[in-house]
N, C-alpha and C positions, 0 to 999 in steps of 0.2 A: 460372339461374345455373351449373350447371355443376360438374365435378370440378374444374377449374381456379381456379376462384374460392377453393372451398374450401383447394385446396393453397396457394393464393398467402395467404390468412388464416392457413393453420397455420405457415406459414414468417416471415409478420409477426409472429404472436406469440410464436413462439419467439425471433427477434431481440428485441424488447421485452422479454421477460423475462430474455434475457441481458445486455440493459443495464442493467435495473434490480438485477438481482443485482451487476455489477461495481459499481455505486454505491452498495450497501446495506454495503459493507465495514466494518469496526471498526478505528478509528484506535486503534492501541496506544498512541500519544502520548497522546492527549485523553479515553479511554473512562475511566468509573468502574469499580470493583469489579462493581457490578451488571451493567452491558453488558456486561462482558468475561465474566462467568459464565453471561448468557442468550446470548450470541451465539457462546461459543466452545465445541467439543465437548471432553470431559474437561478442562475447567478448573472448578473448584468455588469455593465461598467463598475457602477458604485460598489456593488458587493465585492467584485474582483480585486477593486482597488485596495478595499478595507482588509480583505485576506492578507493582501502583499505588506500594507501598512502595519497589521497588526503582528504579522510574523519579524518584520523589521524589530518593532519595539519589544518583543516577548521572546524571540526566539523558535525554533521549528517545533512545529506540531510532532507531538510523539506517537499520536493515536489518530484517526481520521475523525474520531467523536470530538476531538479539541476543536474541531474547527466550529462548533457550536458557540464557544467564546467570542467568535469575531460577530461583532453588532449586525443585524439582519440575517444571519445565518441560524436556522433552527435545527430540531432534528428531523423534521420532514424533509428539508433541502440533503442533509447529509446522509439520510437514508435513501432517497432517490437516485444519490451520485456514488453511493458506496463501491458498486462494482467498477467504477470510472476512475477513483482514486486510490492513491496509495501516498503513505510519508517517506518512502524510501529510506526508512529506517529499518534494518533489519534487527530482527531478536536475536539477543545472543542465547548461544545454548544453555542450556541449565546448568549451573555450576557442580561441578562433582563433589561431592561430599570430601571433607578434608581426610585424607588418608593417616592411619596411626602410624607413629611412628614405631620401626621396628626394636625391639629389645637390643641392646648394644652387647656384642658377643663376650664372652669372658673366656679369657685363654685357659687352657687346659694344662694341669701340669703333669 
């Protein structure tokens, strides 16, 4: 099997591991306090409950950075956990520019 096979297997394993990690992100708009506490670094039970309470009172987070609006959550915590979080909100594709209406056809005589 040789060294090339081992190299290919290693690269494939790393790619699959990266894909798995990307899909394992915590949706801060739907996760319960227990999930937030277990999945995020420097987020204990009080901060996790504060995130859930803020979300109930103010609605969904539009961006991960909006988490800093929660008391006790700073930019350092957001940056430390950025790769672990998602808002679950898909960005809409850029709106197409409006199309000009075609001129009305004029009947020929």
